[in-house]
N, C-alpha and C positions, 0 to 999 in steps of 0.2 A: 867264781861267780857266785854271788849271793842273791837269792830270790827275795824281793821285798814286796811282792804283790802282783797284781795284774795290771796290764796296760790296755788301752783302747786304741784300735787302729781304724781310721776312717779313710775311705777312698772316694772323694768327691769326683763326679763325672759330669761332663757337658752333655746332658741328655734332656729331651723334651718330654715331660710326663704326659702332656696332653696328646702326644703322638705315640704313646706306647713306649716311652723311654728310648727312642732311637737317638743315635749320636747326633749332636747339633754343633754347628760351627758358629763362630762369632768372635768378637773382640773382647778381651779382658778389660773391662772398664775400671774396676777397682780391685786392688789386692792388698790385703793386710795380713801380717803374720804375728799372732800373739806370742809373747815371750814364754819360754818354758816348754814349748812343743817342738818335736822333731818333725820337720816338713821336708819331704823328698819330692821336688817338683821342678819341672823345666819351664813353667809358665812365668810370665812377667806382665806387669801392667802395661797395657797398650799393644800386646802381642795378639795374634789371631790364633784361635783354636781350630784345628782341622778335624774332620770326621774320621781320619785315619786312626787316631788314638784319642778317644774322648775322655780318658782318665786324666784328671787334672793334677792330682797329687796323691801322696800317701801321707797321712798325718798321724803321728804317734803321740799319745798322751801318756806320760809315765805315771806310775802309781802315786807319786807325791802330788800331782795336780788333781787327782781324783778326790782328794779329801776336802 
């Protein structure tokens, strides 16, 4: 394995900032995945998010996309 730089990982969550970031449920109205990113997610457009697991996805941006 060759290191080519740093990656960025994001973990978007279904949370309500106005209520202290408590988990929030709801329907996924729109979902788009940009090319070149690694996205690990079980959500799909039209599905319902439960309060059991508010983490929507893990998104990894490789070093090539950071330039």
